C-alpha positions as CSV (number, residue, x, y, z in Angstrom):
1,M,-39.5,-38.0,28.5
2,K,-39.7,-34.5,30.2
3,R,-36.4,-33.4,28.2
4,R,-37.9,-34.0,24.8
5,P,-39.5,-30.5,24.6
6,I,-36.2,-29.0,25.4
7,Y,-34.4,-30.9,22.8
8,R,-37.2,-29.9,20.3
9,L,-36.8,-26.3,21.1
10,I,-33.2,-26.5,20.6
11,L,-33.5,-28.3,17.1
12,I,-35.9,-25.7,16.0
13,F,-33.7,-22.8,17.3
14,T,-30.8,-24.3,15.6
15,L,-32.6,-24.9,12.3
16,I,-33.9,-21.2,12.3
17,L,-30.4,-20.0,13.0
18,V,-29.0,-22.2,10.1
19,Q,-31.7,-20.6,7.9
20,I,-30.8,-17.0,8.6
21,L,-27.2,-17.7,8.0
22,F,-27.8,-19.2,4.7
23,S,-30.5,-16.5,3.8
24,Q,-28.1,-13.7,4.1
25,N,-26.7,-12.4,0.7
26,L,-23.0,-12.6,1.5
27,E,-19.9,-12.5,-0.6
28,K,-16.2,-12.9,0.6
29,I,-13.5,-11.3,-0.9
30,L,-9.8,-11.2,-0.1
31,I,-7.7,-7.9,0.2
32,L,-4.0,-8.0,-0.3
33,H,-2.1,-4.9,0.4
34,W,1.3,-3.4,1.1
35,N,2.7,0.1,1.5
36,D,5.9,2.3,1.7
37,F,8.1,-0.2,-0.4
38,H,10.7,2.4,-1.0
39,S,12.2,0.4,-3.8
40,Q,13.4,-2.5,-1.7
41,N,13.4,-4.7,-4.7
42,I,15.8,-7.1,-3.5
43,P,15.4,-9.0,0.0
44,M,16.7,-7.7,3.0
45,R,18.8,-9.7,5.6
46,S,16.9,-10.1,9.0
47,I,16.4,-12.5,12.1
48,C,13.7,-15.1,11.9
49,G,13.7,-16.9,15.4
50,D,17.3,-18.0,16.1
51,S,18.5,-17.7,12.6
52,T,19.3,-15.4,9.9
53,C,16.8,-15.0,7.0
54,Y,16.0,-13.0,4.1
55,I,12.8,-11.0,4.0
56,G,10.7,-9.0,1.3
57,G,11.7,-8.5,-2.2
58,I,9.5,-7.9,-5.2
59,A,10.0,-11.4,-6.7
60,N,9.1,-13.0,-3.2
61,L,6.1,-10.4,-2.7
62,L,4.6,-11.2,-5.9
63,G,5.2,-15.0,-5.6
64,L,3.0,-14.6,-2.5
65,I,0.3,-12.7,-4.0
66,N,0.0,-15.0,-7.1
67,K,-0.3,-17.8,-4.6
68,F,-3.6,-16.2,-3.2
69,R,-4.6,-15.1,-6.8
70,N,-4.5,-18.7,-7.7
71,E,-6.2,-20.1,-4.6
72,E,-9.1,-17.7,-4.1
73,K,-11.7,-16.4,-6.2
74,N,-12.1,-12.5,-5.3
75,V,-8.9,-11.2,-4.7
76,L,-8.2,-7.2,-4.6
77,V,-4.8,-6.1,-4.4
78,L,-4.0,-2.8,-3.1
79,N,-0.6,-0.4,-2.8
80,A,-0.9,2.3,-0.3
81,G,2.0,4.5,-1.7
82,D,5.4,5.6,-1.5
83,D,7.0,2.7,-3.7
84,F,9.5,5.3,-5.0
85,Q,12.9,6.2,-3.2
86,G,15.1,4.3,-0.8
87,T,17.6,2.3,-2.9
88,P,19.7,3.6,-5.9
89,I,17.8,2.0,-8.6
90,S,14.7,4.3,-7.9
91,S,16.9,7.6,-8.0
92,L,18.8,6.5,-11.3
93,T,15.4,5.9,-12.9
94,K,13.7,8.5,-11.4
95,G,11.0,5.9,-10.3
96,R,10.5,4.2,-13.5
97,S,12.0,1.2,-12.1
98,Q,9.1,0.9,-9.5
99,I,6.3,1.4,-12.2
100,E,7.9,-1.4,-14.5
101,L,8.0,-3.9,-11.6
102,M,4.4,-2.9,-10.5
103,N,3.5,-3.7,-13.9
104,L,4.3,-7.2,-13.1
105,I,2.3,-7.3,-9.9
106,N,-0.7,-5.2,-11.5
107,P,-2.3,-4.1,-8.5
108,D,-6.2,-3.2,-8.5
109,A,-5.1,0.2,-7.5
110,M,-2.3,2.1,-6.0
111,T,-2.9,5.6,-4.3
112,L,0.3,8.2,-4.4
113,G,2.7,8.8,-1.6
114,N,4.6,11.9,-1.2
115,H,8.1,9.9,-2.3
116,E,6.2,9.5,-5.5
117,F,7.0,13.3,-6.1
118,D,10.7,13.0,-5.0
119,Y,11.8,13.4,-8.9
120,G,9.1,16.1,-9.6
121,R,5.6,16.0,-11.1
122,D,6.8,15.9,-14.6
123,A,8.8,12.8,-14.1
124,L,6.0,11.2,-12.4
125,E,3.6,11.7,-15.2
126,E,5.9,10.3,-17.5
127,N,6.3,7.4,-15.4
128,L,2.4,7.1,-15.3
129,K,2.1,6.9,-18.9
130,I,3.6,3.2,-18.8
131,A,1.5,2.0,-15.6
132,K,-0.8,-0.7,-16.5
133,F,-2.6,-0.4,-13.0
134,E,-4.9,2.1,-11.5
135,V,-3.5,5.1,-9.7
136,I,-5.9,7.0,-7.4
137,S,-6.1,10.2,-5.4
138,A,-9.3,12.3,-4.6
139,N,-7.6,15.2,-3.0
140,L,-4.6,16.1,-5.5
141,W,-5.7,19.0,-8.0
142,D,-3.6,19.8,-11.1
143,K,-4.2,23.5,-11.9
144,R,-2.0,23.0,-15.1
145,K,-5.0,20.8,-16.6
146,G,-8.0,22.0,-14.6
147,K,-8.7,18.5,-13.2
148,L,-7.5,15.9,-10.7
149,F,-3.8,14.8,-11.1
150,V,-5.2,11.1,-11.2
151,K,-8.5,9.6,-11.0
152,P,-10.4,9.8,-7.5
153,Y,-11.4,6.2,-7.4
154,I,-12.1,2.8,-8.9
155,V,-15.1,0.5,-8.9
156,K,-14.3,-3.2,-8.9
157,K,-16.8,-6.2,-9.4
158,L,-15.7,-9.1,-7.2
159,G,-18.1,-11.8,-7.6
160,K,-21.5,-10.3,-6.7
161,A,-19.8,-7.4,-4.6
162,K,-19.5,-4.1,-6.2
163,I,-16.4,-2.4,-4.6
164,G,-15.5,1.4,-4.6
165,V,-11.9,2.4,-3.5
166,I,-11.1,5.9,-3.0
167,G,-7.5,7.2,-2.8
168,L,-5.8,9.8,-0.5
169,I,-2.6,11.4,-0.3
170,T,-1.2,13.1,3.0
171,P,-2.5,16.6,3.3
172,E,1.3,17.3,4.6
173,L,2.4,16.6,1.0
174,F,3.7,20.3,0.6
175,K,5.6,20.1,4.0
176,L,7.4,16.7,2.9
177,S,8.3,17.6,-0.6
178,L,10.3,20.4,-2.6
179,K,8.1,22.9,-3.8
180,E,9.4,22.9,-7.4
181,N,8.5,19.0,-7.5
182,L,4.8,20.3,-7.1
183,K,4.6,22.8,-9.7
184,D,1.0,23.6,-10.4
185,L,-0.6,21.0,-8.0
186,E,-3.0,22.0,-5.2
187,L,-4.2,19.9,-2.4
188,L,-8.1,19.7,-2.0
189,N,-9.9,19.5,1.3
190,T,-10.1,15.8,2.3
191,E,-13.3,15.9,4.0
192,R,-14.9,17.8,1.5
193,V,-13.9,15.4,-1.4
194,L,-14.7,12.4,0.5
195,K,-18.3,13.5,1.1
196,Q,-18.6,14.1,-2.7
197,Y,-17.1,10.6,-3.6
198,I,-18.8,8.7,-1.0
199,N,-22.1,10.2,-2.3
200,E,-21.4,9.3,-6.0
201,L,-20.2,5.7,-5.1
202,K,-23.2,5.0,-3.2
203,N,-25.8,6.8,-5.2
204,K,-24.4,6.8,-8.7
205,E,-22.1,3.5,-8.9
206,K,-24.5,1.5,-6.3
207,V,-21.5,0.1,-4.5
208,D,-21.8,-2.5,-1.7
209,L,-18.6,-1.5,0.2
210,I,-16.5,1.6,0.2
211,I,-12.8,1.3,0.8
212,A,-10.4,4.1,1.6
213,L,-6.8,3.5,0.1
214,T,-4.9,6.2,2.0
215,H,-1.3,7.7,2.4
216,I,-2.0,9.7,5.6
217,G,-0.8,7.6,8.6
218,V,-2.5,5.2,11.0
219,N,-3.4,8.4,13.3
220,E,-5.0,10.1,10.5
221,D,-6.9,7.0,9.4
222,S,-8.4,6.6,12.9
223,I,-9.8,10.3,12.8
224,L,-11.2,9.7,9.3
225,A,-12.9,6.5,10.7
226,T,-14.7,8.4,13.2
227,K,-15.9,11.1,10.6
228,F,-16.8,8.7,7.9
229,P,-18.5,5.6,9.1
230,E,-19.7,5.0,5.6
231,I,-16.0,3.9,4.6
232,K,-16.0,0.3,6.1
233,I,-12.3,-0.4,5.5
234,I,-9.2,1.8,5.5
235,I,-6.1,0.3,3.7
236,G,-3.3,2.7,4.9
237,G,0.5,3.6,4.6
238,H,2.8,6.5,5.4
239,S,3.4,5.7,8.9
240,H,5.3,2.7,8.4
241,T,2.8,1.1,11.3
242,V,2.9,-2.7,11.6
243,L,-0.6,-3.8,12.5
244,Q,-0.5,-7.5,13.1
245,E,-4.1,-7.3,13.5
246,P,-6.6,-4.7,12.0
247,K,-7.2,-1.6,14.1
248,I,-11.2,-1.1,14.6
249,V,-12.2,2.5,15.1
250,N,-16.1,3.2,14.9
251,N,-16.4,-0.1,13.5
252,V,-14.1,0.7,10.6
253,I,-11.4,-1.8,9.7
254,I,-8.0,-0.1,9.7
255,C,-5.1,-2.1,8.1
256,Q,-1.4,-1.1,7.5
257,A,1.7,-3.4,6.6
258,G,4.7,-1.9,7.9
259,S,7.3,-0.9,5.2
260,R,9.8,-2.0,2.6
261,G,7.7,-5.2,1.6
262,E,8.5,-7.2,4.9
263,Y,5.0,-7.8,5.2
264,L,1.9,-8.5,2.9
265,G,-1.4,-7.6,4.6
266,Y,-4.1,-10.1,4.5
267,L,-7.6,-9.0,4.9
268,E,-10.6,-11.7,4.3
269,V,-13.9,-10.0,4.4
270,S,-17.3,-11.1,4.2
271,I,-19.6,-8.3,2.6
272,D,-23.5,-8.5,3.6
273,L,-24.8,-7.3,0.0
274,D,-28.3,-6.5,1.4
275,G,-26.8,-4.2,4.2
276,D,-23.8,-2.8,2.4
277,S,-21.7,-3.8,5.4
278,V,-18.9,-6.1,6.6
279,Y,-20.5,-9.1,7.9
280,S,-17.3,-10.7,9.4
281,Y,-13.4,-10.4,8.8
282,K,-10.2,-11.9,9.4
283,G,-7.1,-9.9,9.3
284,K,-3.3,-10.6,9.5
285,L,0.3,-9.6,8.5
286,I,2.6,-12.6,6.7
287,R,6.1,-12.1,6.8
288,V,7.5,-12.3,3.3
289,I,10.3,-14.5,4.3
290,N,12.6,-16.0,1.2
291,G,11.7,-19.5,0.6
292,I,8.0,-19.6,1.8
293,V,6.7,-19.3,-1.5
294,K,8.4,-19.7,-5.1
295,P,9.7,-16.3,-6.0
296,D,8.1,-15.0,-9.3
297,E,10.6,-15.8,-12.1
298,T,9.8,-12.6,-14.2
299,A,10.3,-10.5,-11.6
300,L,13.6,-11.9,-10.4
301,K,14.9,-11.4,-14.0
302,K,13.7,-7.7,-14.1
303,V,15.4,-6.9,-10.6
304,E,18.5,-8.6,-12.0
305,E,18.4,-6.5,-14.9
306,L,17.7,-3.3,-12.9
307,E,20.4,-4.2,-10.6
308,K,23.2,-4.2,-13.4
309,M,22.3,-0.5,-13.9
310,V,23.3,0.1,-10.4
311,D,26.3,-1.9,-10.7
312,K,27.5,-0.3,-13.9
313,E,26.8,3.5,-12.2
314,F,28.3,2.7,-8.8
315,G,31.1,0.5,-10.0
316,Q,33.2,3.3,-10.9
317,V,36.4,4.2,-8.8
318,I,36.1,7.9,-7.7
319,G,38.8,7.8,-5.0
320,K,41.0,5.7,-2.8
321,L,41.1,5.5,1.0
322,E,44.3,5.6,2.8
323,V,42.9,5.1,6.3
324,D,39.6,3.1,7.3
325,W,36.4,5.5,7.5
326,K,35.0,5.7,11.0
327,R,31.8,7.1,12.3
328,N,31.0,8.4,15.6
329,F,27.4,9.1,16.6
330,Y,28.3,11.0,19.4
331,G,31.4,13.5,18.2
332,E,33.5,14.0,15.1
333,S,35.0,11.4,12.8
334,N,36.6,11.2,9.5
335,L,33.7,9.9,7.7
336,G,31.5,12.8,9.3
337,N,34.1,15.3,8.4
338,W,34.4,14.4,5.0
339,E,30.4,14.4,4.5
340,A,30.2,17.9,5.9
341,D,32.8,19.1,3.4
342,V,31.2,17.5,0.5
343,M,27.7,19.3,1.4
344,R,29.8,22.6,2.0
345,E,31.3,22.3,-1.2
346,F,28.1,21.5,-3.1
347,A,26.2,24.3,-1.6
348,K,29.1,26.6,-2.3
349,N,29.3,27.9,1.2
């Protein structure tokens, strides 16, 4: 008989707790992300457990993204840059192949990486004309046009939540790219533009959550988190970091998904709409293994079409080897000598 008051107190406390939880104005969203794809459009051979497997590839990546798009209501798809450069097709088409393939994925936003400028700003501008998705970067100024090279941010409504996503390119862009590829471009001060657009997103756009979509590397993302706690989530690239779980700095959630499409980043977030904050989250990386989902058929056909271009271009016989080529990491080799001779002849030295 004496225990009844305790049970009543526990029951009352439980009911109050349930009421508080259900009275909160929450909205769940799912963020899918990848970075530093480097035109790895076809799967790569790898090791899965004790056996050989194939990972990545644009068709497998899109198949996995579409699986979640079909299963979940509020899905935000983000690409953190460096989709260009890495395989022959990107160089043959000067990046156009990657824009055509990303049109099939149709991310909500992509930020620019330094390798997007490997074929020059003019080639990139031509490619972006056919892009059916948003490309953002808040800290890259076009002196030729007197405005930002691309738009600084997007605002996306997902369910009841209004999300602002700001793009950032690496401040080391001019150290990483050829000067002639960056004609009439200028980097703006990262902290200054962030203050400007955070203020604009909060006071003008009235967003519930601010995400930074960056191509600056995980260490710089961590510094950014200490200075701008108004940014609740950072989806990053550039350093090719495999963050199997999100890194938390100053209560900011930092994510990055390795490189070359080996992983798809998965971040499930509950947003407190009244407090404009993250109420809870769950993040991981999903390895994109051939066969875990049905690959996207349209992407498969497009990749096959593009690879035929590579075969045609690189299928020409330009010489015949009379002896095997061998390489030596610690001294001279016939392959190393040949490469050095070719570079010297090209440089006319």
